[in-house]
KEZAMAR-206912 format. One record per residue (C-alpha): residue number from 1; residue in one letter; chain; x, z, y. Coordinates in steps of 0.25 Angstrom, whole numbers, padded with zeros to 4 digits. Layout:
BEGIN
   seq   type   mol      px      pz      py
   NUM      A     A       X       Z       Y
...
This chain:
BEGIN
   seq   type   mol      px      pz      py
     1      X     A    0417    0472    0281
     2      X     A    0431    0473    0287
     3      X     A    0432    0458    0289
     4      X     A    0419    0458    0297
     5      X     A    0423    0470    0306
     6      X     A    0438    0468    0308
     7      X     A    0441    0454    0305
     8      X     A    0449    0447    0294
     9      X     A    0463    0452    0292
    10      X     A    0476    0444    0295
    11      X     A    0484    0453    0286
    12      X     A    0480    0462    0274
    13      X     A    0491    0471    0269
    14      X     A    0491    0479    0256
    15      X     A    0505    0484    0253
    16      X     A    0507    0493    0241
    17      X     A    0492    0495    0239
    18      X     A    0487    0482    0231
    19      X     A    0493    0488    0218
    20      X     A    0484    0500    0220
    21      X     A    0471    0494    0219
    22      X     A    0463    0489    0207
    23      X     A    0452    0479    0213
    24      X     A    0460    0466    0217
    25      X     A    0447    0458    0217
    26      X     A    0442    0467    0228
    27      X     A    0456    0467    0235
    28      X     A    0456    0452    0235
    29      X     A    0442    0450    0240
    30      X     A    0444    0459    0251
    31      X     A    0457    0452    0256
    32      X     A    0450    0439    0255
    33      X     A    0439    0444    0264
    34      X     A    0447    0451    0274
    35      X     A    0459    0441    0275
    36      X     A    0459    0432    0287
    37      X     A    0461    0417    0284
    38      X     A    0476    0417    0286
    39      X     A    0478    0432    0283
    40      X     A    0487    0438    0273
    41      X     A    0485    0449    0263
    42      X     A    0499    0455    0260
    43      X     A    0501    0466    0250
    44      X     A    0513    0472    0242
    45      X     A    0512    0478    0228
    46      X     A    0521    0480    0216
    47      X     A    0525    0467    0209
    48      X     A    0522    0467    0194
    49      X     A    0534    0458    0192
    50      X     A    0543    0470    0195
    51      X     A    0538    0478    0184
    52      X     A    0544    0467    0174
    53      X     A    0556    0465    0182
    54      X     A    0561    0479    0185
    55      X     A    0552    0488    0176
    56      X     A    0545    0495    0188
    57      X     A    0534    0501    0178
    58      X     A    0535    0514    0185
    59      X     A    0527    0508    0197
    60      X     A    0515    0508    0188
    61      X     A    0507    0521    0192
    62      X     A    0494    0526    0196
    63      X     A    0492    0519    0210
    64      X     A    0498    0505    0205
    65      X     A    0486    0499    0199
    66      X     A    0492    0485    0198
    67      X     A    0505    0477    0198
    68      X     A    0504    0464    0205
    69      X     A    0509    0450    0202
    70      X     A    0506    0437    0210
    71      X     A    0500    0428    0199
    72      X     A    0488    0437    0197
    73      X     A    0487    0441    0211
    74      X     A    0486    0426    0215
    75      X     A    0475    0424    0205
    76      X     A    0467    0436    0211
    77      X     A    0468    0432    0225
    78      X     A    0464    0417    0222
    79      X     A    0450    0423    0218
    80      X     A    0448    0427    0232
    81      X     A    0454    0414    0239
    82      X     A    0467    0421    0242
    83      X     A    0481    0417    0238
    84      X     A    0495    0424    0238
    85      X     A    0503    0415    0247
    86      X     A    0516    0424    0247
    87      X     A    0523    0434    0239
    88      X     A    0535    0443    0242
    89      X     A    0543    0453    0233
    90      X     A    0546    0465    0240
    91      X     A    0555    0477    0234
    92      X     A    0546    0489    0234
    93      X     A    0544    0496    0221
    94      X     A    0552    0487    0214
    95      X     A    0546    0473    0218
    96      X     A    0533    0472    0225
    97      X     A    0524    0460    0229
    98      X     A    0521    0457    0244
    99      X     A    0509    0447    0242
   100      X     A    0503    0438    0253
   101      X     A    0489    0433    0251
   102      X     A    0480    0424    0260
   103      X     A    0468    0416    0259
   104      X     A    0470    0404    0250
   105      X     A    0477    0393    0257
   106      X     A    0479    0401    0270
   107      X     A    0494    0403    0267
   108      X     A    0506    0394    0261
   109      X     A    0508    0400    0247
   110      X     A    0523    0403    0246
   111      X     A    0532    0400    0234
   112      X     A    0534    0415    0231
   113      X     A    0520    0416    0226
   114      X     A    0522    0405    0215
   115      X     A    0536    0412    0212
   116      X     A    0530    0425    0209
   117      X     A    0519    0419    0200
   118      X     A    0530    0412    0192
   119      X     A    0538    0424    0191
   120      X     A    0526    0432    0186
   121      X     A    0523    0421    0175
   122      X     A    0538    0420    0171
   123      X     A    0538    0435    0169
   124      X     A    0525    0434    0160
   125      X     A    0517    0443    0169
   126      X     A    0504    0436    0163
   127      X     A    0508    0439    0149
   128      X     A    0504    0452    0142
   129      X     A    0518    0452    0134
   130      X     A    0525    0454    0147
   131      X     A    0519    0467    0150
   132      X     A    0521    0472    0136
   133      X     A    0536    0468    0137
   134      X     A    0536    0476    0151
   135      X     A    0530    0488    0143
   136      X     A    0541    0487    0133
   137      X     A    0552    0487    0144
   138      X     A    0546    0499    0151
   139      X     A    0546    0506    0137
   140      X     A    0561    0503    0135
   141      X     A    0564    0508    0149
   142      X     A    0557    0521    0145
   143      X     A    0565    0522    0132
   144      X     A    0578    0519    0139
   145      X     A    0576    0529    0151
   146      X     A    0571    0541    0143
   147      X     A    0582    0539    0133
   148      X     A    0592    0540    0144
   149      X     A    0585    0552    0150
   150      X     A    0585    0559    0137
   151      X     A    0599    0557    0134
   152      X     A    0603    0562    0148
   153      X     A    0594    0575    0145
   154      X     A    0601    0577    0131
   155      X     A    0615    0577    0139
   156      X     A    0609    0589    0148
   157      X     A    0608    0579    0160
   158      X     A    0599    0583    0171
   159      X     A    0589    0572    0175
   160      X     A    0579    0571    0186
   161      X     A    0569    0561    0192
   162      X     A    0573    0554    0205
   163      X     A    0560    0553    0213
   164      X     A    0546    0556    0210
   165      X     A    0539    0543    0214
   166      X     A    0525    0539    0208
   167      X     A    0531    0528    0199
   168      X     A    0541    0538    0193
   169      X     A    0529    0545    0186
   170      X     A    0526    0532    0179
   171      X     A    0541    0533    0173
   172      X     A    0541    0548    0171
   173      X     A    0528    0548    0163
   174      X     A    0530    0536    0155
   175      X     A    0544    0540    0151
   176      X     A    0539    0554    0149
   177      X     A    0549    0561    0157
   178      X     A    0547    0575    0161
   179      X     A    0554    0588    0165
   180      X     A    0561    0588    0152
   181      X     A    0569    0576    0156
   182      X     A    0568    0576    0171
   183      X     A    0571    0589    0178
   184      X     A    0565    0585    0191
   185      X     A    0561    0573    0201
   186      X     A    0568    0572    0214
   187      X     A    0559    0567    0225
   188      X     A    0562    0567    0240
   189      X     A    0547    0568    0244
   190      X     A    0543    0583    0247
   191      X     A    0528    0580    0243
   192      X     A    0533    0577    0228
   193      X     A    0543    0589    0227
   194      X     A    0538    0601    0220
   195      X     A    0528    0593    0212
   196      X     A    0529    0587    0197
   197      X     A    0529    0573    0193
   198      X     A    0515    0568    0188
   199      X     A    0514    0569    0173
   200      X     A    0529    0573    0169
   201      X     A    0529    0585    0179
   202      X     A    0544    0583    0184
   203      X     A    0546    0592    0196
   204      X     A    0549    0585    0209
   205      X     A    0560    0591    0217
   206      X     A    0567    0589    0230
   207      X     A    0582    0585    0233
   208      X     A    0587    0599    0234
   209      X     A    0582    0603    0220
   210      X     A    0587    0590    0215
   211      X     A    0601    0592    0221
   212      X     A    0601    0606    0215
   213      X     A    0598    0601    0201
   214      X     A    0605    0588    0202
   215      X     A    0602    0580    0189
   216      X     A    0612    0571    0182
   217      X     A    0602    0559    0182
   218      X     A    0590    0555    0190
   219      X     A    0579    0547    0184
   220      X     A    0576    0538    0196
   221      X     A    0561    0536    0198
   222      X     A    0561    0532    0212
   223      X     A    0569    0519    0208
   224      X     A    0564    0511    0220
   225      X     A    0573    0519    0229
   226      X     A    0585    0517    0221
   227      X     A    0594    0512    0232
   228      X     A    0591    0524    0241
   229      X     A    0592    0533    0229
   230      X     A    0606    0528    0225
   231      X     A    0611    0530    0239
   232      X     A    0605    0544    0240
   233      X     A    0610    0548    0227
   234      X     A    0624    0542    0227
   235      X     A    0631    0556    0226
   236      X     A    0622    0559    0214
   237      X     A    0627    0547    0207
   238      X     A    0641    0549    0211
   239      X     A    0641    0562    0205
   240      X     A    0637    0556    0192
   241      X     A    0622    0556    0193
   242      X     A    0613    0545    0187
   243      X     A    0600    0538    0189
   244      X     A    0591    0533    0178
   245      X     A    0580    0523    0181
   246      X     A    0567    0521    0174
   247      X     A    0572    0509    0167
   248      X     A    0584    0517    0161
   249      X     A    0594    0511    0170
   250      X     A    0605    0521    0175
   251      X     A    0611    0522    0189
   252      X     A    0625    0529    0190
   253      X     A    0635    0529    0202
   254      X     A    0642    0518    0195
   255      X     A    0630    0508    0194
   256      X     A    0621    0513    0206
   257      X     A    0623    0500    0214
   258      X     A    0622    0491    0201
   259      X     A    0610    0497    0193
   260      X     A    0602    0486    0186
   261      X     A    0589    0493    0185
   262      X     A    0577    0485    0180
   263      X     A    0568    0491    0191
   264      X     A    0576    0492    0204
   265      X     A    0585    0484    0212
   266      X     A    0600    0489    0211
   267      X     A    0605    0498    0223
   268      X     A    0611    0489    0234
   269      X     A    0621    0494    0244
   270      X     A    0616    0498    0257
   271      X     A    0617    0488    0269
   272      X     A    0616    0492    0283
   273      X     A    0610    0481    0293
   274      X     A    0610    0482    0308
   275      X     A    0598    0474    0314
   276      X     A    0600    0472    0329
   277      X     A    0586    0469    0335
   278      X     A    0578    0474    0324
   279      X     A    0567    0479    0332
   280      X     A    0563    0465    0336
   281      X     A    0554    0455    0330
   282      X     A    0563    0449    0320
   283      X     A    0573    0460    0318
   284      X     A    0562    0470    0314
   285      X     A    0557    0460    0303
   286      X     A    0571    0459    0298
   287      X     A    0573    0474    0297
   288      X     A    0560    0475    0290
   289      X     A    0564    0464    0280
   290      X     A    0578    0471    0278
   291      X     A    0572    0484    0276
   292      X     A    0562    0479    0266
   293      X     A    0570    0470    0258
   294      X     A    0583    0478    0257
   295      X     A    0582    0493    0254
   296      X     A    0597    0494    0254
   297      X     A    0598    0490    0269
   298      X     A    0599    0500    0280
   299      X     A    0595    0493    0293
   300      X     A    0598    0498    0307
   301      X     A    0590    0491    0318
   302      X     A    0597    0491    0332
   303      X     A    0587    0487    0343
   304      X     A    0586    0489    0358
   305      X     A    0571    0489    0358
   306      X     A    0570    0479    0370
   307      X     A    0556    0473    0372
   308      X     A    0555    0466    0359
   309      X     A    0562    0476    0350
   310      X     A    0551    0485    0344
   311      X     A    0554    0497    0335
   312      X     A    0539    0497    0331
   313      X     A    0542    0484    0323
   314      X     A    0549    0492    0312
   315      X     A    0541    0505    0314
   316      X     A    0535    0505    0300
   317      X     A    0549    0502    0294
   318      X     A    0556    0513    0302
   319      X     A    0545    0523    0298
   320      X     A    0546    0520    0284
   321      X     A    0561    0521    0284
   322      X     A    0560    0535    0291
   323      X     A    0552    0540    0280
   324      X     A    0563    0538    0270
   325      X     A    0574    0549    0268
   326      X     A    0585    0547    0278
   327      X     A    0595    0542    0268
   328      X     A    0585    0531    0264
   329      X     A    0582    0526    0278
   330      X     A    0586    0511    0280
   331      X     A    0581    0508    0295
   332      X     A    0588    0513    0307
   333      X     A    0584    0510    0321
   334      X     A    0594    0510    0333
   335      X     A    0590    0507    0347
   336      X     A    0601    0499    0354
   337      X     A    0607    0487    0360
   338      X     A    0616    0477    0353
   339      X     A    0624    0476    0366
   340      X     A    0628    0490    0365
   341      X     A    0642    0489    0359
   342      X     A    0643    0504    0357
   343      X     A    0630    0505    0349
   344      X     A    0633    0493    0340
   345      X     A    0647    0498    0337
   346      X     A    0642    0512    0334
   347      X     A    0631    0506    0325
   348      X     A    0641    0497    0317
   349      X     A    0651    0508    0316
   350      X     A    0641    0518    0310
   351      X     A    0633    0509    0301
   352      X     A    0643    0499    0295
   353      X     A    0632    0488    0295
   354      X     A    0632    0477    0284
   355      X     A    0624    0467    0293
   356      X     A    0621    0466    0308
   357      X     A    0608    0457    0311
   358      X     A    0606    0454    0326
   359      X     A    0592    0451    0330
   360      X     A    0594    0458    0344
   361      X     A    0591    0448    0355
   362      X     A    0583    0445    0367
   363      X     A    0574    0433    0361
   364      X     A    0563    0428    0370
   365      X     A    0566    0415    0377
   366      X     A    0557    0418    0389
   367      X     A    0564    0431    0392
   368      X     A    0577    0424    0392
   369      X     A    0572    0414    0402
   370      X     A    0569    0426    0411
   371      X     A    0582    0434    0409
   372      X     A    0593    0430    0400
   373      X     A    0601    0443    0402
   374      X     A    0596    0451    0390
   375      X     A    0597    0439    0381
   376      X     A    0612    0437    0384
   377      X     A    0614    0452    0383
   378      X     A    0607    0454    0370
   379      X     A    0609    0441    0363
   380      X     A    0623    0438    0367
   381      X     A    0630    0451    0371
   382      X     A    0623    0459    0361
   383      X     A    0626    0450    0350
   384      X     A    0641    0450    0354
   385      X     A    0640    0465    0353
   386      X     A    0635    0465    0339
   387      X     A    0645    0454    0335
   388      X     A    0657    0462    0340
   389      X     A    0652    0475    0333
   390      X     A    0650    0467    0320
   391      X     A    0664    0461    0321
   392      X     A    0670    0474    0324
   393      X     A    0663    0482    0313
   394      X     A    0664    0470    0303
   395      X     A    0649    0469    0300
   396      X     A    0648    0461    0287
   397      X     A    0636    0452    0293
   398      X     A    0630    0449    0307
   399      X     A    0617    0442    0308
   400      X     A    0613    0436    0321
   401      X     A    0598    0432    0323
   402      X     A    0598    0420    0332
   403      X     A    0587    0409    0335
   404      X     A    0584    0394    0334
   405      X     A    0583    0394    0349
   406      X     A    0598    0393    0350
   407      X     A    0597    0378    0346
   408      X     A    0588    0375    0357
   409      X     A    0578    0364    0358
   410      X     A    0578    0355    0346
   411      X     A    0571    0342    0349
   412      X     A    0572    0336    0335
   413      X     A    0577    0340    0321
   414      X     A    0582    0355    0318
   415      X     A    0593    0364    0322
   416      X     A    0602    0368    0311
   417      X     A    0613    0379    0312
   418      X     A    0623    0369    0316
   419      X     A    0615    0364    0328
   420      X     A    0620    0366    0342
   421      X     A    0615    0378    0350
   422      X     A    0607    0374    0362
   423      X     A    0599    0386    0368
   424      X     A    0589    0383    0379
   425      X     A    0586    0397    0384
   426      X     A    0594    0410    0387
   427      X     A    0588    0416    0374
   428      X     A    0593    0405    0365
   429      X     A    0606    0404    0373
   430      X     A    0609    0419    0371
   431      X     A    0606    0418    0356
   432      X     A    0615    0405    0355
   433      X     A    0626    0412    0362
   434      X     A    0625    0424    0352
   435      X     A    0626    0414    0340
   436      X     A    0638    0407    0346
   437      X     A    0645    0421    0348
   438      X     A    0642    0425    0334
   439      X     A    0648    0412    0329
   440      X     A    0660    0415    0337
   441      X     A    0661    0428    0330
   442      X     A    0659    0422    0316
   443      X     A    0671    0413    0319
   444      X     A    0681    0422    0327
   445      X     A    0678    0435    0321
   446      X     A    0673    0431    0307
   447      X     A    0660    0439    0310
   448      X     A    0651    0438    0298
   449      X     A    0639    0433    0305
   450      X     A    0627    0424    0303
   451      X     A    0617    0419    0313
   452      X     A    0602    0417    0310
   453      X     A    0594    0408    0319
   454      X     A    0579    0410    0318
   455      X     A    0567    0402    0323
   456      X     A    0555    0408    0330
   457      X     A    0550    0420    0322
   458      X     A    0536    0425    0321
   459      X     A    0530    0437    0314
   460      X     A    0526    0452    0317
   461      X     A    0532    0460    0328
   462      X     A    0536    0449    0337
   463      X     A    0537    0453    0351
   464      X     A    0524    0447    0357
   465      X     A    0530    0439    0368
   466      X     A    0534    0428    0358
   467      X     A    0525    0417    0355
   468      X     A    0517    0421    0343
   469      X     A    0515    0436    0345
   470      X     A    0511    0432    0360
   471      X     A    0501    0422    0355
   472      X     A    0495    0431    0345
   473      X     A    0494    0443    0354
   474      X     A    0489    0435    0366
   475      X     A    0478    0428    0357
   476      X     A    0474    0441    0352
   477      X     A    0473    0447    0366
   478      X     A    0465    0435    0371
   479      X     A    0477    0431    0380
   480      X     A    0483    0417    0382
   481      X     A    0496    0413    0376
   482      X     A    0506    0407    0386
   483      X     A    0512    0395    0380
   484      X     A    0526    0389    0385
   485      X     A    0524    0374    0389
   486      X     A    0516    0366    0380
   487      X     A    0519    0375    0368
   488      X     A    0524    0364    0359
   489      X     A    0538    0370    0358
   490      X     A    0542    0370    0343
   491      X     A    0548    0383    0336
   492      X     A    0551    0386    0322
   493      X     A    0543    0398    0318
   494      X     A    0548    0408    0307
   495      X     A    0541    0420    0301
   496      X     A    0550    0432    0304
   497      X     A    0551    0438    0290
   498      X     A    0556    0424    0286
   499      X     A    0567    0425    0297
   500      X     A    0570    0439    0292
   501      X     A    0572    0434    0278
   502      X     A    0581    0423    0283
   503      X     A    0590    0433    0291
   504      X     A    0591    0442    0279
   505      X     A    0596    0430    0270
   506      X     A    0606    0426    0281
   507      X     A    0611    0441    0282
   508      X     A    0613    0442    0267
   509      X     A    0617    0428    0263
   510      X     A    0620    0420    0275
   511      X     A    0634    0414    0276
   512      X     A    0643    0420    0287
   513      X     A    0644    0413    0300
   514      X     A    0632    0404    0297
   515      X     A    0619    0402    0305
   516      X     A    0606    0401    0299
   517      X     A    0593    0395    0305
   518      X     A    0580    0401    0301
   519      X     A    0567    0392    0305
   520      X     A    0553    0392    0303
   521      X     A    0541    0382    0305
   522      X     A    0541    0373    0318
   523      X     A    0528    0375    0326
   524      X     A    0526    0373    0341
   525      X     A    0521    0385    0349
   526      X     A    0507    0379    0350
   527      X     A    0507    0378    0335
   528      X     A    0510    0393    0334
   529      X     A    0499    0396    0344
   530      X     A    0489    0388    0337
   531      X     A    0492    0395    0324
   532      X     A    0490    0409    0330
   533      X     A    0477    0404    0337
   534      X     A    0472    0399    0323
   535      X     A    0476    0412    0315
   536      X     A    0469    0421    0326
   537      X     A    0457    0412    0325
   538      X     A    0455    0413    0340
   539      X     A    0441    0408    0345
   540      X     A    0446    0398    0356
   541      X     A    0456    0386    0355
   542      X     A    0471    0389    0357
   543      X     A    0471    0384    0371
   544      X     A    0462    0396    0375
   545      X     A    0473    0405    0371
   546      X     A    0486    0399    0377
   547      X     A    0491    0395    0391
   548      X     A    0503    0386    0393
   549      X     A    0514    0391    0403
   550      X     A    0527    0384    0408
   551      X     A    0537    0381    0397
   552      X     A    0550    0389    0396
   553      X     A    0562    0383    0404
   554      X     A    0570    0375    0395
   555      X     A    0560    0377    0383
   556      X     A    0565    0373    0369
   557      X     A    0554    0363    0363
   558      X     A    0558    0365    0348
   559      X     A    0566    0374    0340
   560      X     A    0570    0368    0326
   561      X     A    0580    0377    0318
   562      X     A    0583    0371    0304
   563      X     A    0584    0382    0293
   564      X     A    0588    0374    0282
   565      X     A    0601    0381    0281
   566      X     A    0596    0395    0278
   567      X     A    0586    0389    0268
   568      X     A    0597    0381    0260
   569      X     A    0608    0391    0261
   570      X     A    0600    0405    0259
   571      X     A    0587    0400    0253
   572      X     A    0578    0405    0265
   573      X     A    0564    0400    0267
   574      X     A    0553    0406    0275
   575      X     A    0542    0413    0268
   576      X     A    0532    0411    0279
   577      X     A    0527    0397    0284
   578      X     A    0522    0396    0298
   579      X     A    0507    0398    0295
   580      X     A    0509    0411    0287
   581      X     A    0519    0416    0297
   582      X     A    0510    0414    0309
   583      X     A    0498    0420    0301
   584      X     A    0506    0432    0297
   585      X     A    0511    0434    0311
   586      X     A    0497    0433    0318
   587      X     A    0491    0443    0308
   588      X     A    0502    0453    0311
   589      X     A    0500    0452    0326
   590      X     A    0485    0453    0324
   591      X     A    0487    0466    0315
   592      X     A    0497    0472    0325
   593      X     A    0491    0470    0339
   594      X     A    0495    0484    0344
   595      X     A    0510    0480    0341
   596      X     A    0510    0468    0351
   597      X     A    0499    0474    0360
   598      X     A    0509    0486    0363
   599      X     A    0520    0476    0367
   600      X     A    0512    0467    0375
   601      X     A    0508    0479    0384
   602      X     A    0522    0481    0388
   603      X     A    0527    0478    0402
   604      X     A    0539    0470    0397
   605      X     A    0530    0461    0388
   606      X     A    0520    0459    0400
   607      X     A    0531    0455    0410
   608      X     A    0537    0444    0400
   609      X     A    0523    0439    0396
   610      X     A    0520    0437    0410
   611      X     A    0532    0428    0411
   612      X     A    0528    0421    0399
   613      X     A    0514    0418    0404
   614      X     A    0520    0412    0417
   615      X     A    0532    0406    0411
   616      X     A    0540    0413    0421
   617      X     A    0554    0415    0416
   618      X     A    0562    0416    0429
């Protein structure tokens, strides 16, 4: 079978397909067979809870064979020695589940799993009466909505459907709405135009036809695009038009920002975010996080694309965004330098950003030892350029992404946000300088800024001269890993998506002029290499895969940031413990070898790697 010929999988994905299959015993058996011991099966599917909370019954149609909940899924997987160890609720098609499954005992089970099960029990999803009550609510929604439509028709109002999605046909057929009520259905997809809706035979038309035969009311079938539609149709609403939702809720110009529909999130005002350095490792993850979590955000990514800035890190997001109609696009890439005063001034003048988040930085200690010029230029001069522009244009919030390395070597205890800055290398000194400069602007110019100091991040898309991706790729290539000194330097390791959630929290809820540490799990570099070695199941002992080089000059032995403040004040906590974070990271680099192989062939990488091997920094 597949496992015998290709080996077991570190990651198995099934986004928006699991609800389309009917034999879950066969699925679970296959996952159990194909999944590596520390592997993860992750999938997304519509969440049954959403049906009850927001009445999304229209998502019941031919290809959706099942609507899933955590409690029955947990019992299913248990039969095959699998367990759900984490759950996320994601805002697609109302609410969807993102479920993480592994072999029993191979991952720490997160509290979110228990919380979902308790919520399902509280809703009574294990009781027949709950489903009978749902059917009554849907019937009432039908009665209310059809009555409104018939009343409008009696007043000789023109009514049309907005959108012709698959789920819309569930509503149209159940509500028995045909051409006698709805004149047409407006849909932007040419492949649907000129056809009839299945069952009710309503003609599907293009925007030109809809403009020439403008209705008084649109029956909104594509409710999952409500924020985009409200913005696009603001002139229609301003002229007295209205939207009617399948729940019977009405949207007019006066309430379009405050609708209380049972099935959709109220429209939120659009926000513009400038992310500087968004093509790098952490910046690209942060953009992905914002784009996924906040459909009202428009994100501009300003990046110079130096050696570790890689536009491919967001290629899938960019391709997805380009497929949208121009007015619905939410991602803009701008290649440029944060030191370019004219460019920054022009961007802030044109776009009126609500937030500027700065990831742009030279960040590798080894490179700063070889030459500090680029570090001073980008990390200090570039930050000053951003600060001055944000002050001039009165940007409501500036977020600086700093590092725990500004505290320097911590022999004992932990560094809090009030600890002295004591950088030990040019990189850390340049970041500390930027922090001090920002604090001065907070005080002298009342700049509404916050500083986030993160610890060592790990995860996908990290430039492979850093410890973890270099170790994974070298081990896979059969090359030895160069280790600085004795390798017992202690670092605080944090999964990148946990850091992005922390930045997001600080950006939205952090107090002005504050600093927030964000830390992970303390491990030595040798601990990290041992864990990578174990996950890859290499045949030889770890000593066969590493070689020790001279230590960095003035090397810090221990970083130890304390993140109690962000946990206490903002309620942040990491979703990933170290074992899960490193297993997920190794799995990604194994599955995406072409990504790092391309980088490791480049001359710039090879030249620096040679210095790393020889510990030659001067």
